[in-house]
Structure formats: structure tokens, C-alpha cells
NUTI-865852 format. One record per residue (C-alpha): y, x, z. Coordinates in steps of 0.5 Angstrom, whole numbers, plus 500, padded with zeros to 3 digits. Each point is the difference from the previous one (the first is absolute). Layout:
<<Y,X,Z>>;
...
//
This chain:
<<547,244,816>>;
<<497,495,505>>;
<<506,496,500>>;
<<504,494,496>>;
<<507,500,499>>;
<<501,492,497>>;
<<504,497,505>>;
<<497,493,498>>;
<<493,504,503>>;
<<503,503,506>>;
<<503,493,502>>;
<<493,497,499>>;
<<498,505,505>>;
<<505,498,505>>;
<<500,493,500>>;
<<492,500,500>>;
<<501,504,507>>;
<<496,506,496>>;
<<505,504,503>>;
<<505,500,505>>;
<<506,499,496>>;
<<504,504,495>>;
<<501,506,505>>;
<<492,500,502>>;
<<499,508,500>>;
<<494,499,494>>;
<<506,497,495>>;
<<503,505,495>>;
<<507,496,502>>;
<<506,504,502>>;
<<499,497,507>>;
<<492,501,500>>;
<<501,507,499>>;
<<505,500,505>>;
<<496,497,505>>;
<<494,505,498>>;
<<505,506,502>>;
<<502,502,493>>;
<<506,504,500>>;
<<506,499,495>>;
<<499,508,498>>;
<<492,499,499>>;
<<501,494,495>>;
<<506,505,497>>;
<<495,505,500>>;
<<495,496,496>>;
<<505,498,495>>;
<<501,507,498>>;
<<493,502,500>>;
<<498,494,495>>;
<<506,501,496>>;
<<502,495,494>>;
<<497,497,494>>;
<<501,495,495>>;
<<492,499,500>>;
<<496,496,505>>;
<<496,504,505>>;
<<496,500,506>>;
<<502,504,506>>;
<<495,501,505>>;
<<501,498,507>>;
<<498,506,503>>;
<<507,503,497>>;
<<504,496,504>>;
<<496,501,506>>;
<<500,507,499>>;
<<508,500,499>>;
<<501,497,507>>;
<<495,505,503>>;
<<504,506,497>>;
<<507,497,503>>;
<<497,498,507>>;
<<496,507,501>>;
<<507,503,500>>;
<<503,497,506>>;
<<495,494,503>>;
<<499,502,507>>;
<<493,501,503>>;
<<496,496,505>>;
<<493,499,502>>;
<<497,493,500>>;
<<493,498,501>>;
<<498,494,495>>;
<<493,499,503>>;
<<501,501,507>>;
<<494,503,504>>;
<<500,502,508>>;
<<499,507,501>>;
<<499,502,508>>;
<<501,508,502>>;
<<495,500,506>>;
<<503,507,503>>;
<<507,498,499>>;
<<505,504,505>>;
<<503,498,506>>;
<<507,500,496>>;
<<499,492,497>>;
<<505,501,494>>;
<<502,506,496>>;
<<505,501,495>>;
<<498,502,492>>;
<<505,501,495>>;
<<500,500,492>>;
<<504,501,495>>;
<<505,494,497>>;
<<499,503,493>>;
<<496,506,499>>;
<<504,503,494>>;
<<506,499,504>>;
<<500,504,507>>;
<<508,498,501>>;
<<498,493,501>>;
<<497,502,506>>;
<<494,498,504>>;
<<497,493,503>>;
<<497,499,507>>;
<<494,496,502>>;
<<495,500,505>>;
<<493,501,501>>;
<<496,498,505>>;
<<492,499,502>>;
<<500,493,496>>;
<<501,501,493>>;
<<500,495,494>>;
<<496,503,494>>;
<<498,498,493>>;
<<493,496,500>>;
<<498,504,494>>;
<<501,507,504>>;
<<494,499,504>>;
<<492,499,497>>;
<<495,500,505>>;
<<495,502,495>>;
<<505,504,495>>;
<<499,501,493>>;
<<499,507,497>>;
<<507,503,499>>;
<<503,496,506>>;
<<505,504,504>>;
<<503,496,505>>;
<<497,496,506>>;
<<493,500,502>>;
<<496,502,506>>;
<<500,507,501>>;
<<505,502,495>>;
<<507,503,501>>;
<<506,498,497>>;
<<508,501,501>>;
<<504,494,502>>;
<<506,501,495>>;
<<506,504,504>>;
<<496,499,507>>;
<<493,503,502>>;
<<493,502,497>>;
<<495,495,503>>;
<<492,499,500>>;
<<498,493,499>>;
<<495,499,506>>;
<<497,493,497>>;
<<502,493,499>>;
<<500,493,504>>;
<<498,493,497>>;
<<501,493,501>>;
<<494,495,500>>;
<<500,499,493>>;
<<499,508,499>>;
<<507,501,497>>;
<<503,506,502>>;
<<507,499,505>>;
<<501,506,503>>;
<<499,508,498>>;
<<499,505,506>>;
<<502,507,499>>;
<<502,506,504>>;
<<506,504,500>>;
<<500,508,499>>;
<<506,501,505>>;
<<502,507,496>>;
<<500,497,493>>;
<<507,497,500>>;
<<504,501,494>>;
<<505,505,499>>;
<<498,504,507>>;
<<496,506,500>>;
<<493,500,499>>;
<<500,493,496>>;
<<498,505,494>>;
<<493,501,504>>;
<<498,494,498>>;
<<497,499,492>>;
<<500,492,499>>;
<<499,497,493>>;
<<502,493,502>>;
<<507,498,502>>;
<<502,493,501>>;
<<506,496,502>>;
<<501,496,507>>;
<<505,496,504>>;
<<500,499,507>>;
<<497,494,502>>;
<<505,499,506>>;
<<506,501,496>>;
<<498,498,493>>;
<<504,494,497>>;
<<496,494,497>>;
<<502,499,493>>;
<<499,495,494>>;
<<498,504,494>>;
<<499,497,493>>;
<<496,503,495>>;
<<502,498,493>>;
<<496,502,494>>;
<<502,498,493>>;
<<501,492,498>>;
<<495,500,494>>;
<<493,503,499>>;
<<501,502,493>>;
<<505,504,496>>;
<<503,494,496>>;
<<499,494,503>>;
<<503,496,495>>;
<<498,503,494>>;
<<498,495,494>>;
<<503,495,504>>;
<<495,499,506>>;
<<502,497,506>>;
<<502,506,505>>;
<<498,496,506>>;
<<493,501,498>>;
<<501,507,500>>;
<<503,500,508>>;
<<497,505,505>>;
<<497,497,506>>;
<<501,506,504>>;
<<508,501,498>>;
<<502,499,507>>;
<<496,502,507>>;
<<504,500,506>>;
<<497,504,506>>;
<<503,502,507>>;
<<501,507,501>>;
<<502,505,505>>;
<<506,504,499>>;
<<504,506,504>>;
<<505,498,505>>;
<<505,503,496>>;
<<500,495,495>>;
<<503,495,505>>;
<<507,501,497>>;
<<498,499,493>>;
<<505,495,496>>;
<<498,496,495>>;
<<500,504,493>>;
<<498,506,504>>;
<<495,504,496>>;
<<495,504,503>>;
<<494,504,498>>;
<<494,499,504>>;
<<496,506,500>>;
<<494,500,496>>;
<<501,493,498>>;
<<506,499,496>>;
<<507,497,500>>;
<<502,494,503>>;
<<507,496,501>>;
<<502,496,506>>;
<<500,493,497>>;
<<508,498,499>>;
<<498,493,502>>;
<<495,499,505>>;
<<500,507,504>>;
<<505,501,506>>;
<<500,503,507>>;
<<494,498,504>>;
<<496,497,493>>;
<<499,506,495>>;
//
């Protein structure tokens, strides 16, 4: 579902520039699936799950997507990425400008060890993790509330700074010095919110391409319809994100699980050192 397999129809999308070639990650060609990050193992798993039948049938796209998630879950290393960065300044950060934090490369495989990354008094957090007027059930950052910085400290939000248009540009907070994860006393703080972050001076800028399904209808060419009329206008979105510095050595086709967001792959054509 949500795709077409007619080579004539696919070629039309390529020739009209509606996709970025036969290996566009939205295309269900082998080249497109590979660039999207699909592994050979995930495609074989998909084939095993749907079986073989002489009758025509429709398979939900979610079955293919779940096959990839089930494969990557076992071996994709973890990393932190902030997709919509908002600056967080800790006003009482200690004199030591930078400290080291550690996190498992893969939580189910301790033999893979830990990854090290810095924490400082200026961080990038997700914009959606702050609310000046929080809705009911919001447990993340808002003035007066305590949250834990994942793998780091507990902080209390003290307010925010805005630009001339009234947009929040910086969130301010105070550090609880005795709350560092993994140290005695850290459990004294009972907080409901746990947010991820990257150190602003050390984070790497990365272009992130967020892909959705190419068509908005499950059967875009049913009844002889022109599938171009069912194209999803939001199937590709490009954003500028900040990622943890351990990704500096990421190679093309390396796959990661960005904590809280999902699975991502370093583009096999465009990603290179200094240009993630």
C-alpha cells in the first residue's frame, strides 16, 4: 500500500522531477530502499512474514517498516540528535566548563561499551520540550519545574528570553549540583520529565531529511487513476539539526537510533566528513 510498482509510472515521476531519481528514499525501488536505510536482512524478513500466494493481495506498508525496525533494534547504535534546537543556558554552571557524560552504545548489548560526550553550561534541547504556559500533563521544562537532563543533572527551569517578535530564543535553568546521574544522592530527586540534549559548543550540525510516504492514499493508482494526483506534498522535509559529537566519524550507510526519534541512516551519496 501507499506505493506503485509500475515502471512506467515510476519513470514518469523521475522524468518530471517529482522525486530525486530512481534512488530517492521515497521510492520502493531496491536503490531507493537501500538509500532509505533498509537492510538486506529486513527485506528478507519482510518476505518471510508475508509468505507466498497465488492470489493478488495488498500488504500494508507498516509491515515493511516494522521489519526494518525489528532488524535495526538488535544492532543499531544509539545517539542523541536535537531536531528542532532551542538554546538552554544553565545560569549556575560550576567553574569546570566541561564535564564528561557516558551512555551505552546499545542498552541491550553492554559488551559494545559506552560512548562519551561532553555536557556544558549551554545546551541544545528540543523546542517542544519547553512551554511557557504548559498544558495539562506536560512534565518537561516550564518555569519552576524540575526535569532531568538524560545522563546528566536535574535542573529547575527559571524562565526564558524572547526576541523582538516574542519568540522564545533561550531557556534558562538552575542546576542541582548533587543530582548527577550515577552518583550518590541522584535518586533524591523524583522528577517526571527526562529530556535529551547536546552540548552547544560541541554539537555537530547535520542536515536531516525527514521522509514520509510518497502517496497519501493506500492505493494511489486504483481504478486506472493517475497516481500523481495522490502525491503527498509533505513526503520530504529538510531540517537543520544538532547531533552529539560521537557522530563525527559516521560513515555513509551507518545506521543509528536517535534516542526518542527513531532510526536514521547516513546518506550513502551526500554524507561525508564535515557534512553530515
